[in-house]
C-alpha positions in Angstrom: 8.6 11.0 19.6 10.6 7.3 19.6 13.8 6.9 18.9 13.6 3.1 17.3 15.5 3.9 13.8 12.5 3.3 11.1 13.2 0.9 8.0 12.0 1.1 4.6 10.2 -2.0 4.1 10.7 -4.2 1.0 9.9 -7.2 -0.8 10.2 -8.2 -4.5 7.1 -10.2 -5.8 7.3 -12.3 -9.1 3.7 -13.8 -11.0 4.1 -16.8 -12.5 1.2 -17.5 -14.0 -0.4 -18.1 -17.2 1.1 -15.5 -19.5 4.6 -16.7 -18.5 3.1 -20.2 -18.9 2.3 -19.4 -22.7 6.9 -19.1 -23.1 8.8 -21.7 -20.9 11.4 -21.2 -22.2 11.9 -17.3 -21.2 10.3 -18.3 -18.0 13.2 -20.5 -17.1 15.5 -17.7 -18.1 13.8 -15.1 -15.9 13.9 -17.5 -12.9 17.0 -18.0 -13.0 18.4 -14.7 -14.3 16.3 -12.7 -11.1 16.9 -15.5 -8.6 21.0 -15.3 -9.2 20.8 -11.7 -9.5 18.7 -11.1 -6.7 20.5 -14.1 -4.3 23.8 -12.7 -4.7 22.6 -9.1 -3.0 20.9 -11.5 -0.6 17.1 -10.5 -0.8 14.6 -12.6 -1.0 12.3 -13.3 -3.6 8.7 -13.8 -3.2 7.4 -16.8 -6.2 3.7 -15.8 -7.3 2.2 -19.2 -8.5 -0.4 -20.4 -10.1 -1.3 -24.1 -8.9 -1.5 -25.7 -12.3 2.1 -24.4 -13.2 3.5 -26.0 -9.9 4.9 -28.4 -10.4 6.9 -27.1 -13.7 8.3 -24.8 -11.0 8.7 -26.7 -8.1 13.0 -28.3 -7.8 14.1 -24.8 -8.0 11.8 -22.9 -6.1 11.7 -25.3 -3.3 16.0 -24.7 -3.8 15.1 -21.1 -3.1 13.2 -21.1 -0.5 15.4 -23.4 1.5 19.1 -21.7 0.8 18.0 -18.2 0.5 15.0 -17.6 2.6 12.4 -16.8 -0.8 8.6 -17.5 0.0 5.7 -18.8 -1.7 2.4 -16.8 -2.8 -0.7 -17.8 -4.1 -1.1 -16.0 -7.6 -4.4 -15.5 -8.6 -7.3 -15.3 -11.7 -9.3 -12.7 -11.2 -10.2 -11.5 -14.6 -12.9 -12.8 -14.9 -14.5 -10.2 -11.8 -15.3 -8.2 -14.5 -18.0 -9.6 -15.2 -19.6 -9.5 -11.9 -21.9 -7.0 -11.6 -22.1 -5.9 -7.8 -25.5 -4.3 -7.9 -26.5 -7.6 -8.3 -27.5 -9.7 -5.4 -27.8 -13.0 -7.1 -24.5 -12.1 -8.7 -22.9 -11.4 -5.4 -23.9 -14.4 -4.2 -22.7 -16.7 -6.9 -19.4 -14.8 -7.1 -18.8 -15.1 -3.6 -19.9 -19.0 -3.7 -17.3 -20.3 -6.8 -14.4 -18.0 -6.0 -14.1 -19.9 -1.8 -14.3 -23.4 -3.2 -12.0 -22.2 -6.1 -9.7 -20.6 -3.5 -10.3 -23.6 -1.5 -8.9 -26.6 -3.8 -6.2 -24.1 -5.2 -4.9 -23.3 -1.7 -4.0 -27.3 -1.1 -2.6 -28.2 -4.3 -0.1 -25.9 -3.9 0.4 -26.3 0.2 0.8 -30.4 -1.4 3.6 -29.2 -3.5 5.0 -26.9 -1.6 4.8 -28.3 2.3 6.9 -26.5 4.0 6.6 -23.3 4.2 2.9 -21.7 5.2 1.1 -20.4 3.0 -0.6 -17.6 3.8 0.0 -14.9 1.1 -2.3 -14.8 -2.5 -1.4 -11.9 -4.8 -3.3 -11.0 -8.5 -2.3 -8.3 -11.1 -6.2 -8.8 -12.5 -9.3 -7.4 -11.0 -10.3 -7.1 -7.5 -13.5 -6.8 -5.1 -14.7 -7.0 -1.8 -16.2 -10.3 -2.6 -12.7 -11.6 -3.5 -11.4 -9.8 -0.1 -13.6 -11.8 1.6 -13.5 -15.4 0.3 -10.0 -15.1 1.1 -10.4 -14.3 4.4 -13.0 -17.6 5.2 -10.1 -19.6 3.4 -7.6 -18.7 6.5 -5.4 -15.8 4.0 -3.5 -12.9 5.7 -3.2 -10.5 2.6 -3.6 -10.3 -0.7 -1.2 -8.1 -2.8 -1.5 -6.8 -6.6 -3.8 -3.1 -5.5 -2.9 0.2 -7.7 -4.0 3.1 -6.0 -2.7 5.3 -9.1 -5.3 2.7 -11.1 -7.4 -0.2 -11.2 -8.1 0.5 -7.4 -8.1 4.3 -7.5 -8.4 5.8 -4.0 -7.4 3.0 -2.2 -4.2 3.4 0.3 -0.6 3.3 -1.0 0.5 1.3 2.3 -0.3 -1.4 4.0 -4.0 -1.7 5.2 -7.3 -3.2 6.2 -10.0 -3.0 3.2 -13.7 -2.4 4.4 -16.2 -5.2 4.1 -17.6 -3.9 1.5 -15.6 -1.9 -0.8 -11.9 -3.3 -0.9 -10.3 0.2 -2.3 -11.9 1.8 1.3 -10.6 2.0 4.9 -13.2 1.8 6.8 -14.3 0.4 10.4 -16.1 -2.7 9.7 -12.8 -4.4 8.1 -12.0 -7.6 6.6 -8.3 -9.4 8.5 -6.5 -9.8 5.1 -4.3 -6.9 4.2 -4.1 -4.9 1.5 -0.6 -4.4 -0.5 -0.6 -2.1 -2.6 2.5 -3.4 -5.7 4.9 -1.0 -7.7 5.0 -1.3 -12.0 7.0 -3.5 -12.7 11.3 -3.0 -11.3 12.7 -3.8 -14.5 10.8 -0.9 -16.9 10.8 1.2 -14.1 14.9 0.4 -13.6 15.1 1.0 -17.7 13.0 4.2 -17.5 15.3 5.2 -15.6 12.6 6.0 -12.6 13.8 3.3 -9.5 16.2 5.4 -8.1 13.9 8.7 -8.0 11.6 6.5 -6.5 13.5 5.2 -3.7 14.8 8.1 -2.7 11.2 9.4 -2.5 10.4 6.6 -0.3 13.6 7.1 1.9 13.3 11.1 2.6 10.1 10.0 4.6 11.2 7.7 7.3 13.0 11.4 8.3 9.5 12.2 9.2 8.1 8.7 10.0 8.2 8.4 13.8 5.4 11.4 13.9 2.8 8.9 12.8 5.1 6.1 14.2 4.7 3.8 11.3 7.2 2.3 9.2 6.3 2.5 5.1 6.4 -0.2 2.5 7.4 -0.6 -0.4 6.8 -3.8 -2.8 8.0 -4.0 -5.6 6.5 -6.9 -8.9 8.5 -8.1 -11.8 8.0 -9.8 -14.4 9.7 -12.7 -15.3 9.5 -12.8 -19.1 11.2 -8.6 -19.2 13.8 -10.2 -17.0 14.7 -13.0 -19.2 15.0 -10.7 -22.1 17.2 -7.8 -21.0 21.0 -8.2 -22.2 24.0 -7.0 -21.2 24.1 -3.2 -20.0 20.3 -3.8 -19.0 21.0 -6.3 -16.9 23.5 -4.2 -15.6 20.9 -1.3 -15.1 19.1 -4.2 -12.5 21.8 -5.7 -10.5 23.4 -1.9 -9.5 19.2 -1.9 -8.3 19.1 -4.3 -7.1 22.7 -4.1 -5.0 21.9 -0.8 -3.8 18.5 -2.2 -2.3 21.0 -4.6 0.6 23.4 -2.0 1.1 20.8 0.3 2.9 20.9 -0.4 6.1 17.5 1.7 6.2 16.2 -1.1 4.0 14.7 -3.8 5.6 14.2 -6.6 2.8 12.1 -9.8 3.3 9.3 -12.3 1.9 5.9 -10.5 1.4 5.0 -13.0 3.6 7.1 -12.0 6.5 6.5 -7.9 6.0 2.7 -8.9 6.6 3.0 -11.0 9.9 5.6 -7.9 11.3 2.4 -5.3 9.9 -0.6 -7.6 11.6 1.7 -7.9 15.0 2.2 -4.1 14.5 -1.0 -3.1 13.9 -3.4 -6.8 14.6 -6.8 -4.5 14.1 -7.0 -0.9 12.4 -5.1 0.6 9.5 -2.7 3.0 11.0 -2.8 6.7 10.2 0.7 6.9 7.1 1.7 10.2 5.2 4.2 10.2 2.4 5.4 13.6 1.2 6.5 14.2 -2.4 7.8 16.9 -3.8 5.2 19.6 -2.9 1.8 17.0 -2.7 1.7 15.2 0.7 -0.3 12.1 0.1 -2.1 11.0 4.0 -5.5 7.7 4.3 -6.4 6.9 7.5 -9.5 4.4 8.1 -11.8 7.3 7.7 -10.0 8.8 4.8 -7.6 9.7 1.7 -6.6 13.5 1.7 -4.2 14.9 -0.5 -2.5 18.1 0.1 -0.7 20.6 -2.9 1.5 23.2 -1.0 -0.7 25.6 -2.9 -3.1 25.6 -0.6 -4.6 24.5 2.6 -7.4 22.5 1.7 -7.3 18.8 0.2 -7.3 18.5 -3.5 -8.5 15.9 -3.7 -10.9 13.8 -0.5 -11.5 10.0 -1.0 -14.1 9.8 1.4 -14.5 6.5 3.4 -17.3 6.6 6.0 -20.0 9.1 3.9 -18.8 8.6 0.3 -20.7 10.3 -2.3 -24.0 8.1 -3.8 -22.6 6.4 -6.9 -19.1 6.9 -6.1 -17.0 3.8 -6.4 -14.1 5.4 -5.5 -15.4 7.7 -2.7 -14.3 10.8 -4.1 -15.8 14.6 -3.2 -16.6 16.4 -5.7 -16.7 19.0 -3.8 -13.8 20.6 -1.2 -15.4 22.2 2.1 -14.2 25.4 1.4 -12.3 27.2 4.9 -14.0 30.5 4.8 -11.9 31.6 7.4 -8.3 31.1 9.1 -6.3 33.4 11.7 -2.9 33.2 13.7 -1.3 35.3 15.9 1.8 35.5 17.4 3.1 36.3 21.1 6.6 35.8 22.0 5.9 32.6 23.4 2.8 30.7 21.5 1.5 30.5 18.8 -2.9 31.0 18.2 -4.9 30.0 15.0 -8.3 29.4 14.5 -10.2 28.1 11.5 -14.0 28.2 9.8 -14.8 25.3 7.5 -18.7 25.0 6.0 -19.7 21.9 4.6 -22.5 20.6 3.1 -22.2 17.0 4.7 -20.6 15.1 7.5 -17.4 14.1 7.1 -14.0 13.6 7.6 -11.4 16.0 6.7 -8.6 17.4 7.2 -6.0 20.6 6.3 -2.0 21.6 5.7 -1.1 24.6 7.9 2.4 24.7 5.6 5.5 26.4 6.7 8.2 24.9 9.6 7.2 24.6 12.6 9.9 22.7 14.5 11.1 24.1 18.3 6.8 24.6 18.2 5.1 21.8 20.5 0.8 21.3 21.2 -0.4 22.9 24.4 -4.0 23.1 23.1 -6.6 21.7 20.1 -10.0 20.5 19.9 -8.9 18.5 16.1 -8.3 15.0 16.1 -4.6 15.5 15.9 -2.3 17.8 14.6 1.3 16.1 13.3 4.3 17.4 12.8 5.5 16.8 8.9 9.5 17.7 9.5 10.1 21.0 8.3 7.2 20.6 6.1 3.6 21.4 7.4 1.1 20.8 9.9 -1.6 17.9 9.6 -4.2 18.9 11.3 -7.4 15.6 11.2 -10.8 16.5 11.8 -14.1 15.4 11.0 -16.5 17.8 9.7 -20.9 18.7 10.7 -23.0 19.8 8.7 -22.8 23.5 8.1 -19.5 25.8 9.6 -17.4 24.1 11.7 -14.7 26.0 13.5 -11.4 25.1 15.0 -8.7 26.3 17.9 -4.7 25.3 18.2 -2.6 26.5 20.7 1.6 26.0 20.0 3.9 26.5 22.5 7.7 26.9 22.8 
């Protein structure tokens, strides 16, 4: 186990897009308010900007980048991608060509207005598909922010990952070199609804067992700038209090989004790393083969998003039938614990199971599983691959 202290990587991204352009006065007020609060807390901001609006904000954003280490991100309007039928080859080809040309021009325009920064991250609040990811890769981008694991991109990983070539929300091989970045709900809404501190606490708690997976987790907040402008008095105090808390935690690493992307690509240059998140009685796990969700009430996953052999016609890879554990045996002596598990599967597929309970003090001696991971004092997470028919696995732990 590494002795390096794990830290929660955080970034704050603000979209200056067509919606904000419709209310320029509120946008300017929101920019100045949020920048003043964040920069007093020594927090950098990543400004996602449409090139058509860049000149309107050039002076202040250039100053922020120079003085406070903010960075510029290319904002993309992708709502039109809803109309592309991904089952029609001609529409895919047309969309791919248009996106490549459009993104190339947008990148050049924004780079000319902000020539001092290295523009390699894009962001969208709209639709994402694999054609967009491919176009970004072809135009030299390193990352795309704006994934929503619980919404429009259901089934995708909940932290940084490399999207599949064919499915933007899958993390399997072969993959793109563009990093997919899930983002939160609007930070202002989270603060006003009283959700932000608990949300942060859950992520900080998960650092306790990040060493087992050798992973630094990430949290990318988004902020609606017009929503900031509409905050008054005590509402601004609540926002300031939360941002100040972020800056005061030594185990939180707050960086411009582009820096977090560079760090991820350096640490994980070729593959999506296994990552887990424990949320009360539920465990969320993903790697480059699957996304699994467990509940403490049972050993099998309650949900499986299969990245390598998804059900036919499935957009999110969700399995409708969970392979059952048909036999589970354990025996314990003074020095060791032996377990055998039998699972029946209707096809070849990635799988995992959770052995809930405190197994601290035991160590793995022998197994035919792909991996056995201690998740704090909560459970053992076992990853296996299933073949069609009956599958048997064993685990031997010793003191």
